[in-house]
N, C-alpha and C positions, 0 to 999 in steps of 0.2 A: 892422933888416933893410936890406940894400943893394938899392936900386931903380935903380941905375945901369944903363946899357945893357949892361954886361958881366956883370951878375948873372944867375944861372940860377934861375928860379922853378919850383918843383915844383907842378904842377897835378894834383890828384887826379882819377882817372877818375870819371865820373858814371854811375851806374846808375839810370835813371828809376824812381821809386817808382810802383807800380801804383795807379791811381785807380778807384774804383767810382762810377759815375754812378747815383744813385738817381732814378728817373724816374716821371713820370705821363704819361698820354695825355690832353690837355686837350680842351676843347669844340671846338677847331679841328682835332682829331685830330693835333696836333703833339706830339712826344715831347720834353718839357722836364724839367729836373731840376737837381740839385746833386751835386757830387762830394765824395768823402772818401777818405782812404787806405784801401786794402783791409784793412790791419791793424786798422782801427777798426771793421770790420764787426760783430763780436760786440756791441760797445757800441751801435752804431746799430740793431741788431735789437731792442734793448731800449728805446731812447729816441727813435728816429726822427730826422727832420730837420725844422726849422721851414719853413713855407711860407705866404705870404700868400694868402688866398682869391682875390684878383684875378689871381694868376698863372695860375689855371685859365682865365681869360677873355681871355688874350692871344690876339688873332685870328691868322689865318693869316699876316698880314704883320708880326707882331711888335708890334702896336699894341694899346692898350687904350682905344679911343675911348668905350666905354660899359661901366661896371661899377657894381653896386650897393654895392660895398664900398670902392672907392677904396683908400686906404692903410691901412685899418683891418682888424683881425682877425688871427688866427694859427691855423694848422692844423699837424698833424704828418703827414709822409710816413712811413709805417711799412713797412719792407721786407718783401717776400714772398720768402724764400730759394728757393722753388721756381721763381722766374722768372729766376734768375741766368743771364746771357748772357756768354759769353767769345768774343771774336774774337781769335785768336792774333796776335801781332805778326809782321811780315815786314820785310824790309830796307827801311829808310826809313819804316816805319809802326809805331808802338807798338801794343801790345795794347789792345783796347777791352773794357771791362767795364761791364755795365749790370744793374740789378735794378729791377723794377717795384714800385710801392708803392700801398698804400691810403691814402686821406686820412681822418684822424680828428680829432676835437676834442682839446684839450689833456688831457682826462681819459681819453682812449682810446676814447670812445664814437663811434659812427658819425656821420660828417658827411653831411648831406642831399645835398650836391652831388657826392659821389664816384661817378664813372661805373662803377668796378668793383663798388661796392656795389649800384648800380641793377641790374646784370646778376645779381649774386648773389641778390638778392631774388626776381627772376623765376624763376631756376633752382630756388630753394628751394620756391616755390609748386608748380612742376611735380613736384618730388620728393615733397614732403610730402602734397599733395592727390591726386595721381594715380599716384605711383610710377614716374615716367618721367624720362628725361634726354635732353638734346639732344646728338647727335653732329654736329660741324660742322667745316668747313674753309673758309678764305677763299682765293679766287683773286685774285691781284694782277696787274694789267696796268700796265706802266710803259714809259717811253722811256729808252734808254741812248745817251748822246752819244758813246760810245767806238767806234761803228761808222759807216760811211759812210751818208749819207742817200740811198739809191738807190730808184728805182721798181722795183716787181716783187719786192720781198723777202719778201712775205707768205708765211709758213709754209715758206720755203725752208730746207733743211738747211744750206746755205751761210751763211744769216743767223746761225744759232747759232754755227757754226764761226768766222765772222768776228769774233765777240766775244772770241776768244782764250780766256784762262783764266778770264774773268769768270764765265760760267755755271757751270763746274765748281767754282769757288771758292765761289760762293753755296751750291751744294748741299753742299759739304764742310763749311762752317761750320754750315749748318742741321743736318746729321746729327750733328756733334760736340756740338751743344747739345740733342740729343734730339728735334729736329724732323725727321720722316721725309719726305724729298722725294718728291713724286709725279710732277710733270712740270716741264719747262722748255722753252719753245718760242718761236719767232718768231711774233708775232701779225700781224694784218692791216695795221696802219699802218707807215709808215716808222720804223725804229729802235725798233719796239715789240716788247716781249717779255712773256711771262707765266710766273709761277712759282706752283706749288701744292704743298701738303703734304697728307699723309693726315689724315683726320678724327680729332679727339680730343673729349673730353667738355667741354661747357660753358665754364666760365671759362678753361680752358686754351686753348681754341680762339681766344678773343679775345686772350689773352696772346701766343699764337704769331703772330697777325696783326701785332701791334705789333713783335714780334721780327723777323719776316721783312722788314718794311719797313726796319728799321735795318740788318739784315745786307746787304740789297741796296744800300742807300745807301753803306755803308762799303766794300763790295767794288767798287762802281763807281768810287769815288774812287781806290782802290788800282790799278784797271785803267786809270787815266788818263782817266776820263770822269765823267759825272754821271748819276744816275738821277732822273727826275721822274715822279711818279705823278699829275700834274695831270689832272683830268677831261677837259680839252681841251689840246692842244698848239698848235692853231691854230683860229680860229673855225669853219672849215668842215671840219676834218679829223676823222678817226676819234678817238674819245676813249678814255680809260683808265677801265675800271670795276673795281669790287671786287665779286665775286660770292660769295655765301655758300651753299655746299651743306650741307644738314642733313637728318637723319632722327631718328627717335625710337627709344629703346631703354628697356627696363625697368631696374630697379636692379641686375639681374644682367648687364646688357649684351646681353640678348636683343632683337633687332629687333622692333618693334611697329608699323611703318609700313605693311607690305604685307599685303594680303588677296587671295588668288587668286580668291575668289568675287566680288569687285567688278570691274566691267567695266574700270576704270582701275587696278586693283591697289592701291587706297587703303583702308586699314583705317578702321573707324568712328572710332576714337580719333584717328588722323591727320587724318581729314576734319574733325572738329570743330576741331582745332588750326589747320588751314589756313584754314578759314572765318573764324576769329577774326583771323588775320593779314591775309587779303584785305580784310576789312571795314575794318581800321585803317590799311592802307598809305597812303591819301591823307592821313591825319592824322599819321603818324609819319615820312613821307618826309623831313621837315625834319631829322630826325636822321641819315638814311642818305645823303642827297644834300644836303650842307650848305654848299655853296659858292655864290657868286654866278654861276658858270658851269655848275653841275651840270645845270640844266634846259635848257640849250642842247644837252646830250647826250641827255636823255630825250625824244627825238623819234622819230616813225615813220621807218622805213628807216635807222636808225642802229644797229641791233642792240642796242637798249636798250629800256627799259620805257616805256610810255605810259599803259596802263590797269591797274587792279588785278585782272588776270585770272590764272588758273592755266592755262597753255598746255601742250598735249601736245607735248613736244620743240620748243618754240617759244622761240627766243632773243630775241624781242621781247616776251615776257610778263614781268610783274613777278615771277611765280613760274613756274618751268619744271618740269614733271613729267619727271624723268629716269628712264626705265624701264630695267630690267635687260636686258642682252643675252641672247638666247635661245640660249645655248650650253651645251654639256655642262660641268658643274662650276661653273656660275655660280648662286649662290643668290639668287633674286629678293628674298627677305626682307632680305638684307644689302645688296644692290646698289641697290635702289630708294631714291631720295632726291629732294629738291626743291632748286631753286636760286633764291635771291632775287637779282634782277638790278638793282634800282633803288637801287644804292649805288655810292659811289666813295670815294676816299681821304679826302675831307673828313668822312666819317662816322666818329666815334669807334667802334672795333670793339666796345667794351663796350655802347655805346648801340644799335648796329646789332643785335647778337645779343640784347641785352636787350629791344629792341622786338619782335623776332620771338617771343621766349620769352613776354613778357608778353601780347601779343595772342593768341598761341596758347593760353595759359593761360585767358584770358577766354572763348575759344571753347569750351574744354573745360568750364569752369564753367557755361556756358549750354547745353551739349549741342547745339551747332549742327550742322546736317546737313552731309553731304559737299558740297563746292562743285562747281559745273559746271566741266568741263574743256573749254576752247575749242580748236577745231581751225582756226579762221579768225581773222584779225586783227580786234579789236574795232572799229577805225575803219571797217571795211567793213560792219559790221552796221547795221541800221536802229536809230534811237534807241530805239524801243519795245522792241526785242530786247535792247539793252544795259540798259535800265531793268529789264526782267524778270529779267535775270541779275545785277543789282546791280553792273554794271560802271561805274566812274566814271573819267573822265579824271584823271590825276595833275595836281597843281598845275603851272602853266606857268612858275613862277618861285619863287625862294627866298622872296620876300616873300609870295606866296600860300600857300606851304607853311607858313611861320611863323604865318600867320593861322589856318590850320586847326589846327596843332599847339597853339597857345596857347589855343584854345577847345575842345579835346578834354577832356571830363570824365574819360574813361577813362585817358588818358595822365597827366592831372594827378593822378588817384588813385594811379597807379604812382609817378611821380617826385616828386610834391608841388608845391605852387604856387610855393614859393621856387625850386626847381630850374627849373621851366618859365619863370618870370620872368627868372631869370639867363641861361638859355640864349637866350631870345628877345631879351633886351637885347644880348648880345654879338654875335649874328648880325645884328641890325639895324644895329649900329655898323659891322660889316664891310661891309654893303651900302652904307651911307652913304659909306664911304671909296672906293667904286667909282663913285659917282654921276656924276662928270664925265669919266669915261674912255671911250674908244672901245672897241669889241669887241676889237680887237687888243691894246690896252693892258690891258684886264681879263684876257684870257687870259694875257698875258705875266707879269702879277703872280702868277697862280697857278702858272704853270710854274716861276717862280723860287722860290715858297714851298714847293711840294711835290715 
């Protein structure tokens, strides 16, 4: 072949081959995985992809300062075809494909540390023992750098419009993947937005939470900005929460949450479920608010949770009773739901919903009575009154939360001691990596990570 300057070389056109990312949501609630040619999907559905157990323990900052497995061990990521996500390509941006996976042993048996399986077990208990299911939807708050950082933008119509095609693109991709958008709005903080989707059953709700985050991140990049779901953007600023709305239905999808004869509209069955959740929130909040800065947000007067209370239309309660509008055509049985507010992006969605389901299941097993519904802030009550109502201040740091979590016999009974130890270990390692940083530096690390 003539390679002289005068030679003409024919260069074939390149058509990028589509890649499927097979992903898990790890203990830091980060979505990590491996890619393969889409054409190989039928084979991968049969044989999976290998993954070291330690990969699940990479912390929010991409480090593994503490792991019980080090370089040892092997698992399989087994694709769940029902979770396939496709973000179509646009000019300058290739298409993006992702599928979520279960983690199993090499013989295909369940691995104790799989977050999806932890949720699946809780849901199975509700279904098999009480004939009920959880209908749930995750609300996500995030900051988008593609708009100006202006004062006074909270809830303004102009704030959404200033984001250009970004909001509509997010909703379009959600809908094309079977996620039904519910709302998109400018939130209270600068550059802060919220996106929600309609409620779906059980495992699918957690899958969709993972998918929504990835859709928002991809579309933010395509719009020339970046999305961060960090619990805080600045030490003293309004934070980003993840709120979980849920209700109970029977196996035919009939609502079983509402009782018009109860003063608060809460059925006996739902009351037992809620009492189990409220009792365990101080123990499982390490799973739902799982970062080193989460507890700087869980403070009074920050529109976040502080005590394990069920509040009537109270956005500073750990659980908010969301009553149905008293309008013609509104069915209170379908519209009544509860909102769990002590969570943020650092909580793995499978463990967040799994903790709610498991604790509710325990409340049903013990036939706990309906909980008290508060109409005042617990911090304004007398200590004796809080004690009588069983109201406990949530842990004030991740370290305190991990201490309660690791000593909870009920949660250990659900997750197993090996899971509890592994989770505790990786979170302590994450805290140690923050030990010598200022508040500003700590927050900046999470803003970059999430």
